[in-house]
A tleap script that builds the chain and sets N, CA, C and O, in Angstrom:
source leaprc.protein.ff14SB
mol = sequence {
  NSER LEU GLU GLY VAL ARG GLN GLU ALA VAL
  VAL SER THR GLN SER THR GLY ASN PHE VAL
  ASP GLY SER LEU VAL THR GLU ILE THR ALA
  HIE ALA ARG TRP VAL ASN ALA ILE ASP VAL
  ASN ASN ASN GLY LEU LEU VAL SER VAL SER
  GLU ASP THR VAL VAL ASN LEU TRP ASP LEU
  LYS GLU PHE SER LEU PHE HIE THR PHE SER
  ILE PRO ASN VAL GLN LEU CYS GLY VAL GLN
  PHE LEU GLN GLY SER ASP ASP PHE ALA VAL
  SER GLY TYR ASP MET LYS ASP ILE LEU ILE
  PHE LYS LYS GLY SER CLYS
}
set mol.1.N position { -3.380 62.143 43.710 }
set mol.1.CA position { -2.901 61.124 44.626 }
set mol.1.C position { -3.577 59.800 44.317 }
set mol.1.O position { -4.591 59.749 43.621 }
set mol.2.N position { -3.008 58.751 44.835 }
set mol.2.CA position { -3.555 57.408 44.635 }
set mol.2.C position { -4.385 57.014 45.847 }
set mol.2.O position { -4.086 56.013 46.499 }
set mol.3.N position { -5.413 57.777 46.156 }
set mol.3.CA position { -6.258 57.473 47.305 }
set mol.3.C position { -6.844 56.075 47.157 }
set mol.3.O position { -7.458 55.757 46.139 }
set mol.4.N position { -6.657 55.257 48.157 }
set mol.4.CA position { -7.175 53.894 48.113 }
set mol.4.C position { -6.231 52.897 47.460 }
set mol.4.O position { -6.514 51.699 47.445 }
set mol.5.N position { -5.104 53.374 46.917 }
set mol.5.CA position { -4.121 52.487 46.285 }
set mol.5.C position { -2.819 52.630 47.052 }
set mol.5.O position { -2.400 53.740 47.379 }
set mol.6.N position { -2.184 51.507 47.336 }
set mol.6.CA position { -0.917 51.536 48.073 }
set mol.6.C position { 0.147 52.217 47.229 }
set mol.6.O position { 0.513 51.714 46.166 }
set mol.7.N position { 0.642 53.347 47.688 }
set mol.7.CA position { 1.611 54.119 46.916 }
set mol.7.C position { 2.984 53.475 46.899 }
set mol.7.O position { 3.773 53.748 45.994 }
set mol.8.N position { 3.292 52.633 47.867 }
set mol.8.CA position { 4.605 51.996 47.874 }
set mol.8.C position { 4.605 50.688 47.099 }
set mol.8.O position { 5.595 49.956 47.126 }
set mol.9.N position { 3.519 50.384 46.415 }
set mol.9.CA position { 3.403 49.121 45.688 }
set mol.9.C position { 4.344 49.069 44.491 }
set mol.9.O position { 4.585 50.073 43.821 }
set mol.10.N position { 4.859 47.895 44.244 }
set mol.10.CA position { 5.637 47.615 43.044 }
set mol.10.C position { 4.863 46.561 42.263 }
set mol.10.O position { 4.502 45.517 42.806 }
set mol.11.N position { 4.614 46.837 40.999 }
set mol.11.CA position { 3.849 45.904 40.174 }
set mol.11.C position { 4.799 45.270 39.176 }
set mol.11.O position { 5.588 45.957 38.527 }
set mol.12.N position { 4.718 43.957 39.059 }
set mol.12.CA position { 5.522 43.251 38.066 }
set mol.12.C position { 4.694 42.103 37.522 }
set mol.12.O position { 3.602 41.813 38.011 }
set mol.13.N position { 5.225 41.467 36.521 }
set mol.13.CA position { 4.522 40.324 35.935 }
set mol.13.C position { 5.496 39.178 35.759 }
set mol.13.O position { 6.695 39.381 35.571 }
set mol.14.N position { 4.964 37.980 35.822 }
set mol.14.CA position { 5.752 36.777 35.618 }
set mol.14.C position { 5.217 36.054 34.396 }
set mol.14.O position { 4.128 36.362 33.913 }
set mol.15.N position { 5.965 35.113 33.906 }
set mol.15.CA position { 5.516 34.346 32.745 }
set mol.15.C position { 4.251 33.548 33.044 }
set mol.15.O position { 3.561 33.105 32.127 }
set mol.16.N position { 3.952 33.369 34.313 }
set mol.16.CA position { 2.736 32.650 34.691 }
set mol.16.C position { 1.503 33.543 34.614 }
set mol.16.O position { 0.381 33.052 34.738 }
set mol.17.N position { 1.694 34.853 34.409 }
set mol.17.CA position { 0.569 35.781 34.377 }
set mol.17.C position { 0.255 36.364 35.735 }
set mol.17.O position { -0.807 36.961 35.912 }
set mol.18.N position { 1.149 36.209 36.706 }
set mol.18.CA position { 0.907 36.732 38.047 }
set mol.18.C position { 1.480 38.138 38.190 }
set mol.18.O position { 2.596 38.410 37.746 }
set mol.19.N position { 0.707 39.029 38.813 }
set mol.19.CA position { 1.240 40.303 39.268 }
set mol.19.C position { 1.760 40.075 40.676 }
set mol.19.O position { 1.066 39.486 41.505 }
set mol.20.N position { 2.963 40.530 40.954 }
set mol.20.CA position { 3.574 40.273 42.248 }
set mol.20.C position { 3.786 41.599 42.969 }
set mol.20.O position { 4.319 42.550 42.397 }
set mol.21.N position { 3.363 41.653 44.234 }
set mol.21.CA position { 3.520 42.845 45.066 }
set mol.21.C position { 3.910 42.355 46.450 }
set mol.21.O position { 3.042 42.082 47.279 }
set mol.22.N position { 5.189 42.242 46.704 }
set mol.22.CA position { 5.649 41.766 48.001 }
set mol.22.C position { 5.063 40.413 48.349 }
set mol.22.O position { 5.329 39.423 47.667 }
set mol.23.N position { 4.268 40.366 49.406 }
set mol.23.CA position { 3.684 39.102 49.830 }
set mol.23.C position { 2.358 38.801 49.144 }
set mol.23.O position { 1.844 37.689 49.265 }
set mol.24.N position { 1.796 39.771 48.426 }
set mol.24.CA position { 0.508 39.583 47.768 }
set mol.24.C position { 0.708 39.160 46.321 }
set mol.24.O position { 1.450 39.810 45.584 }
set mol.25.N position { 0.064 38.095 45.910 }
set mol.25.CA position { 0.111 37.651 44.518 }
set mol.25.C position { -1.318 37.533 44.027 }
set mol.25.O position { -2.123 36.800 44.602 }
set mol.26.N position { -1.634 38.264 42.950 }
set mol.26.CA position { -2.956 38.212 42.351 }
set mol.26.C position { -2.814 37.673 40.944 }
set mol.26.O position { -2.178 38.302 40.099 }
set mol.27.N position { -3.391 36.528 40.687 }
set mol.27.CA position { -3.268 35.913 39.373 }
set mol.27.C position { -4.322 36.470 38.430 }
set mol.27.O position { -5.499 36.578 38.772 }
set mol.28.N position { -3.869 36.817 37.241 }
set mol.28.CA position { -4.789 37.265 36.197 }
set mol.28.C position { -4.554 36.426 34.949 }
set mol.28.O position { -3.465 35.892 34.737 }
set mol.29.N position { -5.562 36.323 34.151 }
set mol.29.CA position { -5.434 35.600 32.881 }
set mol.29.C position { -5.973 36.485 31.769 }
set mol.29.O position { -6.866 36.089 31.020 }
set mol.30.N position { -5.426 37.674 31.673 }
set mol.30.CA position { -5.942 38.674 30.749 }
set mol.30.C position { -5.233 38.681 29.406 }
set mol.30.O position { -5.730 39.277 28.450 }
set mol.31.N position { -4.099 38.038 29.319 }
set mol.31.CA position { -3.354 37.993 28.064 }
set mol.31.C position { -3.075 36.540 27.704 }
set mol.31.O position { -2.822 35.703 28.571 }
set mol.32.N position { -3.127 36.264 26.419 }
set mol.32.CA position { -2.883 34.902 25.935 }
set mol.32.C position { -1.407 34.651 25.644 }
set mol.32.O position { -0.982 33.503 25.512 }
set mol.33.N position { -0.620 35.734 25.544 }
set mol.33.CA position { 0.807 35.592 25.253 }
set mol.33.C position { 1.586 36.475 26.216 }
set mol.33.O position { 1.010 37.073 27.125 }
set mol.34.N position { 2.907 36.555 26.013 }
set mol.34.CA position { 3.791 37.304 26.917 }
set mol.34.C position { 3.351 38.754 27.055 }
set mol.34.O position { 3.008 39.408 26.070 }
set mol.35.N position { 3.366 39.248 28.290 }
set mol.35.CA position { 3.161 40.670 28.576 }
set mol.35.C position { 4.509 41.348 28.367 }
set mol.35.O position { 5.491 40.999 29.023 }
set mol.36.N position { 4.557 42.313 27.457 }
set mol.36.CA position { 5.824 42.968 27.117 }
set mol.36.C position { 6.047 44.281 27.837 }
set mol.36.O position { 7.192 44.702 27.996 }
set mol.37.N position { 4.975 44.948 28.284 }
set mol.37.CA position { 5.162 46.230 28.950 }
set mol.37.C position { 3.949 46.545 29.813 }
set mol.37.O position { 2.815 46.202 29.477 }
set mol.38.N position { 4.223 47.213 30.944 }
set mol.38.CA position { 3.171 47.715 31.813 }
set mol.38.C position { 3.574 49.101 32.300 }
set mol.38.O position { 4.760 49.426 32.369 }
set mol.39.N position { 2.577 49.913 32.637 }
set mol.39.CA position { 2.845 51.215 33.242 }
set mol.39.C position { 1.703 51.531 34.194 }
set mol.39.O position { 0.572 51.088 33.994 }
set mol.40.N position { 2.008 52.299 35.227 }
set mol.40.CA position { 1.026 52.721 36.223 }
set mol.40.C position { 1.066 54.243 36.295 }
set mol.40.O position { 2.142 54.840 36.269 }
set mol.41.N position { -0.123 54.880 36.388 }
set mol.41.CA position { -0.137 56.334 36.549 }
set mol.41.C position { -0.584 56.719 37.954 }
set mol.41.O position { -0.923 55.853 38.760 }
set mol.42.N position { -0.586 58.008 38.247 }
set mol.42.CA position { -0.926 58.506 39.576 }
set mol.42.C position { -2.415 58.466 39.875 }
set mol.42.O position { -2.814 58.728 41.010 }
set mol.43.N position { -3.245 58.148 38.898 }
set mol.43.CA position { -4.692 58.083 39.111 }
set mol.43.C position { -5.167 56.658 39.406 }
set mol.43.O position { -6.369 56.401 39.457 }
set mol.44.N position { -4.228 55.741 39.598 }
set mol.44.CA position { -4.590 54.377 39.945 }
set mol.44.C position { -4.941 53.504 38.753 }
set mol.44.O position { -5.681 52.529 38.889 }
set mol.45.N position { -4.410 53.850 37.577 }
set mol.45.CA position { -4.633 53.029 36.390 }
set mol.45.C position { -3.346 52.308 36.021 }
set mol.45.O position { -2.249 52.840 36.191 }
set mol.46.N position { -3.494 51.099 35.517 }
set mol.46.CA position { -2.379 50.321 35.003 }
set mol.46.C position { -2.744 49.919 33.585 }
set mol.46.O position { -3.869 49.494 33.322 }
set mol.47.N position { -1.795 50.055 32.676 }
set mol.47.CA position { -2.006 49.624 31.292 }
set mol.47.C position { -0.971 48.544 30.974 }
set mol.47.O position { 0.195 48.651 31.354 }
set mol.48.N position { -1.421 47.501 30.268 }
set mol.48.CA position { -0.520 46.417 29.883 }
set mol.48.C position { -0.706 46.110 28.405 }
set mol.48.O position { -1.807 46.219 27.866 }
set mol.49.N position { 0.404 45.718 27.752 }
set mol.49.CA position { 0.348 45.289 26.352 }
set mol.49.C position { 1.062 43.948 26.235 }
set mol.49.O position { 1.956 43.624 27.018 }
set mol.50.N position { 0.643 43.184 25.240 }
set mol.50.CA position { 1.146 41.832 25.107 }
set mol.50.C position { 1.354 41.465 23.651 }
set mol.50.O position { 0.855 42.139 22.749 }
set mol.51.N position { 2.096 40.390 23.433 }
set mol.51.CA position { 2.297 39.859 22.086 }
set mol.51.C position { 0.996 39.369 21.463 }
set mol.51.O position { 0.951 39.112 20.260 }
set mol.52.N position { -0.056 39.235 22.254 }
set mol.52.CA position { -1.344 38.775 21.728 }
set mol.52.C position { -2.152 39.893 21.062 }
set mol.52.O position { -3.315 39.687 20.716 }
set mol.53.N position { -1.555 41.064 20.881 }
set mol.53.CA position { -2.139 42.264 20.257 }
set mol.53.C position { -3.146 42.978 21.150 }
set mol.53.O position { -3.851 43.870 20.679 }
set mol.54.N position { -3.231 42.612 22.418 }
set mol.54.CA position { -4.238 43.170 23.326 }
set mol.54.C position { -3.634 44.246 24.227 }
set mol.54.O position { -2.522 44.111 24.737 }
set mol.55.N position { -4.413 45.325 24.404 }
set mol.55.CA position { -4.119 46.393 25.360 }
set mol.55.C position { -5.168 46.294 26.458 }
set mol.55.O position { -6.366 46.304 26.172 }
set mol.56.N position { -4.733 46.198 27.708 }
set mol.56.CA position { -5.659 46.154 28.840 }
set mol.56.C position { -5.420 47.361 29.732 }
set mol.56.O position { -4.278 47.700 30.040 }
set mol.57.N position { -6.492 48.000 30.141 }
set mol.57.CA position { -6.452 49.139 31.059 }
set mol.57.C position { -7.143 48.708 32.344 }
set mol.57.O position { -8.317 48.338 32.338 }
set mol.58.N position { -6.399 48.759 33.449 }
set mol.58.CA position { -6.867 48.267 34.747 }
set mol.58.C position { -7.121 49.418 35.706 }
set mol.58.O position { -6.404 50.419 35.688 }
set mol.59.N position { -8.133 49.277 36.538 }
set mol.59.CA position { -8.408 50.206 37.636 }
set mol.59.C position { -7.863 49.552 38.906 }
set mol.59.O position { -8.443 48.591 39.411 }
set mol.60.N position { -6.741 50.077 39.423 }
set mol.60.CA position { -6.113 49.471 40.594 }
set mol.60.C position { -6.884 49.739 41.874 }
set mol.60.O position { -6.729 49.002 42.847 }
set mol.61.N position { -7.712 50.777 41.897 }
set mol.61.CA position { -8.521 51.051 43.090 }
set mol.61.C position { -9.591 49.982 43.272 }
set mol.61.O position { -9.926 49.609 44.397 }
set mol.62.N position { -10.122 49.496 42.157 }
set mol.62.CA position { -11.158 48.462 42.184 }
set mol.62.C position { -10.594 47.071 41.879 }
set mol.62.O position { -11.305 46.072 41.989 }
set mol.63.N position { -9.308 47.010 41.496 }
set mol.63.CA position { -8.674 45.763 41.050 }
set mol.63.C position { -9.526 45.090 39.977 }
set mol.63.O position { -9.834 43.901 40.057 }
set mol.64.N position { -9.902 45.892 38.961 }
set mol.64.CA position { -10.761 45.373 37.894 }
set mol.64.C position { -10.267 45.850 36.530 }
set mol.64.O position { -9.580 46.866 36.418 }
set mol.65.N position { -10.628 45.103 35.518 }
set mol.65.CA position { -10.310 45.459 34.141 }
set mol.65.C position { -11.262 46.560 33.699 }
set mol.65.O position { -12.475 46.352 33.663 }
set mol.66.N position { -10.726 47.728 33.364 }
set mol.66.CA position { -11.532 48.879 32.971 }
set mol.66.C position { -11.912 48.800 31.499 }
set mol.66.O position { -13.062 49.037 31.127 }
set mol.67.N position { -10.923 48.462 30.660 }
set mol.67.CA position { -11.167 48.415 29.218 }
set mol.67.C position { -10.126 47.514 28.559 }
set mol.67.O position { -8.985 47.436 29.015 }
set mol.68.N position { -10.520 46.847 27.501 }
set mol.68.CA position { -9.593 46.014 26.740 }
set mol.68.C position { -9.882 46.163 25.251 }
set mol.68.O position { -11.039 46.273 24.846 }
set mol.69.N position { -8.840 46.167 24.446 }
set mol.69.CA position { -9.015 46.217 22.994 }
set mol.69.C position { -7.789 45.626 22.319 }
set mol.69.O position { -6.739 45.455 22.938 }
set mol.70.N position { -7.942 45.319 21.043 }
set mol.70.CA position { -6.872 44.692 20.278 }
set mol.70.C position { -6.410 45.617 19.162 }
set mol.70.O position { -7.202 46.369 18.594 }
set mol.71.N position { -5.132 45.552 18.859 }
set mol.71.CA position { -4.567 46.221 17.690 }
set mol.71.C position { -4.096 45.088 16.778 }
set mol.71.O position { -2.970 44.611 16.913 }
set mol.72.N position { -4.953 44.659 15.852 }
set mol.72.CA position { -4.677 43.453 15.052 }
set mol.72.C position { -3.356 43.525 14.283 }
set mol.72.O position { -2.958 44.581 13.791 }
set mol.73.N position { -2.699 42.386 14.196 }
set mol.73.CA position { -1.486 42.203 13.402 }
set mol.73.C position { -0.298 43.036 13.868 }
set mol.73.O position { 0.606 43.320 13.082 }
set mol.74.N position { -0.293 43.431 15.143 }
set mol.74.CA position { 0.836 44.187 15.693 }
set mol.74.C position { 1.320 43.486 16.955 }
set mol.74.O position { 0.540 43.243 17.877 }
set mol.75.N position { 2.604 43.164 16.993 }
set mol.75.CA position { 3.193 42.611 18.206 }
set mol.75.C position { 3.544 43.790 19.107 }
set mol.75.O position { 4.556 44.459 18.895 }
set mol.76.N position { 2.714 44.041 20.104 }
set mol.76.CA position { 2.883 45.199 20.982 }
set mol.76.C position { 4.090 44.998 21.883 }
set mol.76.O position { 4.281 43.924 22.454 }
set mol.77.N position { 4.908 46.050 22.006 }
set mol.77.CA position { 6.126 45.898 22.798 }
set mol.77.C position { 6.364 47.035 23.783 }
set mol.77.O position { 7.289 46.951 24.592 }
set mol.78.N position { 5.560 48.098 23.742 }
set mol.78.CA position { 5.767 49.195 24.670 }
set mol.78.C position { 4.485 49.935 24.964 }
set mol.78.O position { 3.596 50.029 24.117 }
set mol.79.N position { 4.394 50.467 26.194 }
set mol.79.CA position { 3.247 51.283 26.585 }
set mol.79.C position { 3.687 52.228 27.697 }
set mol.79.O position { 4.485 51.860 28.560 }
set mol.80.N position { 3.156 53.453 27.666 }
set mol.80.CA position { 3.473 54.415 28.722 }
set mol.80.C position { 2.382 55.463 28.786 }
set mol.80.O position { 1.912 55.966 27.766 }
set mol.81.N position { 1.982 55.788 30.041 }
set mol.81.CA position { 1.052 56.890 30.227 }
set mol.81.C position { 1.746 58.195 29.891 }
set mol.81.O position { 2.937 58.360 30.159 }
set mol.82.N position { 0.999 59.126 29.301 }
set mol.82.CA position { 1.524 60.457 29.062 }
set mol.82.C position { 1.541 61.201 30.388 }
set mol.82.O position { 0.640 61.019 31.206 }
set mol.83.N position { 2.537 62.027 30.612 }
set mol.83.CA position { 2.767 62.655 31.903 }
set mol.83.C position { 1.527 63.379 32.417 }
set mol.83.O position { 0.964 64.229 31.727 }
set mol.84.N position { 1.103 63.032 33.649 }
set mol.84.CA position { -0.016 63.687 34.303 }
set mol.84.C position { -1.363 63.404 33.664 }
set mol.84.O position { -2.285 64.211 33.791 }
set mol.85.N position { -1.497 62.281 32.983 }
set mol.85.CA position { -2.692 62.027 32.182 }
set mol.85.C position { -3.127 60.571 32.286 }
set mol.85.O position { -2.354 59.708 32.701 }
set mol.86.N position { -4.376 60.312 31.904 }
set mol.86.CA position { -4.857 58.942 31.739 }
set mol.86.C position { -4.698 58.469 30.300 }
set mol.86.O position { -5.014 57.321 29.990 }
set mol.87.N position { -4.210 59.344 29.412 }
set mol.87.CA position { -3.937 58.992 28.023 }
set mol.87.C position { -2.611 58.222 27.981 }
set mol.87.O position { -1.745 58.422 28.833 }
set mol.88.N position { -2.459 57.347 26.990 }
set mol.88.CA position { -1.241 56.538 26.941 }
set mol.88.C position { -0.804 56.293 25.504 }
set mol.88.O position { -1.600 56.366 24.568 }
set mol.89.N position { 0.489 55.999 25.357 }
set mol.89.CA position { 1.097 55.718 24.055 }
set mol.89.C position { 1.433 54.234 23.982 }
set mol.89.O position { 1.832 53.623 24.973 }
set mol.90.N position { 1.263 53.662 22.782 }
set mol.90.CA position { 1.540 52.246 22.541 }
set mol.90.C position { 2.459 52.128 21.336 }
set mol.90.O position { 2.267 52.807 20.327 }
set mol.91.N position { 3.464 51.255 21.448 }
set mol.91.CA position { 4.349 50.999 20.314 }
set mol.91.C position { 4.334 49.507 20.006 }
set mol.91.O position { 4.029 48.671 20.857 }
set mol.92.N position { 4.673 49.207 18.759 }
set mol.92.CA position { 4.712 47.823 18.320 }
set mol.92.C position { 6.017 47.532 17.595 }
set mol.92.O position { 6.647 48.429 17.035 }
set mol.93.N position { 6.410 46.273 17.615 }
set mol.93.CA position { 7.611 45.826 16.935 }
set mol.93.C position { 7.457 46.071 15.438 }
set mol.93.O position { 6.422 45.743 14.857 }
set mol.94.N position { 8.475 46.644 14.816 }
set mol.94.CA position { 8.475 46.953 13.382 }
set mol.94.C position { 7.342 47.893 12.969 }
set mol.94.O position { 6.885 47.856 11.827 }
set mol.95.N position { 6.892 48.734 13.900 }
set mol.95.CA position { 5.846 49.708 13.601 }
set mol.95.C position { 6.486 51.088 13.653 }
set mol.95.O position { 7.140 51.427 14.640 }
set mol.96.N position { 6.309 51.883 12.614 }
set mol.96.CA position { 6.979 53.181 12.557 }
set mol.96.C position { 6.262 54.258 13.357 }
set mol.96.O position { 6.848 55.301 13.649 }
set mol.97.N position { 4.996 54.024 13.720 }
set mol.97.CA position { 4.216 55.020 14.447 }
set mol.97.C position { 4.093 54.654 15.918 }
set mol.97.O position { 4.165 53.483 16.291 }
set mol.98.N position { 3.906 55.671 16.742 }
set mol.98.CA position { 3.523 55.480 18.136 }
set mol.98.C position { 2.061 55.902 18.220 }
set mol.98.O position { 1.708 57.011 17.819 }
set mol.99.N position { 1.214 55.021 18.739 }
set mol.99.CA position { -0.216 55.277 18.799 }
set mol.99.C position { -0.576 55.893 20.147 }
set mol.99.O position { -0.133 55.413 21.190 }
set mol.100.N position { -1.376 56.950 20.128 }
set mol.100.CA position { -1.819 57.637 21.345 }
set mol.100.C position { -3.303 57.347 21.542 }
set mol.100.O position { -4.105 57.501 20.620 }
set mol.101.N position { -3.660 56.923 22.764 }
set mol.101.CA position { -5.050 56.622 23.089 }
set mol.101.C position { -5.515 57.500 24.242 }
set mol.101.O position { -4.786 57.721 25.209 }
set mol.102.N position { -6.735 57.992 24.120 }
set mol.102.CA position { -7.347 58.775 25.183 }
set mol.102.C position { -8.287 57.887 25.961 }
set mol.102.O position { -9.097 57.165 25.380 }
set mol.103.N position { -8.180 57.938 27.293 }
set mol.103.CA position { -9.066 57.139 28.133 }
set mol.103.C position { -10.434 57.814 28.142 }
set mol.103.O position { -10.555 58.983 28.509 }
set mol.104.N position { -11.445 57.083 27.742 }
set mol.104.CA position { -12.819 57.560 27.829 }
set mol.104.C position { -13.481 56.950 29.048 }
set mol.104.O position { -12.845 56.209 29.797 }
set mol.105.N position { -14.726 57.249 29.251 }
set mol.105.CA position { -15.437 56.618 30.352 }
set mol.105.C position { -15.859 55.218 29.942 }
set mol.105.O position { -16.041 54.942 28.756 }
set mol.106.N position { -16.012 54.350 30.902 }
set mol.106.CA position { -16.336 52.944 30.625 }
set mol.106.C position { -17.704 52.818 30.005 }
set mol.106.O position { -18.145 51.709 29.704 }
savepdb mol mol.pdb
quit
């Protein structure tokens, strides 16, 4: 369950870098270019990928950045948590592989 996280929340992003949830707007400046994909899992984690080659993993319970890393020279275009897991898959434009990452401890 998402204890401590609003289960009815909808997370989206705008070109301004804002996450929008109904009446609440929290501005972040975690990516230098367009955010192309986001996903949220049942453990309160959100992962985002951007054209800036950066993958960000967020802890929604703490509203904090858990981990960030770059995949150099890849325009990231997709991300999704693996079912029932904190592990996630990342895809890039013109990339033949799908990369799988395991969430470690901070």
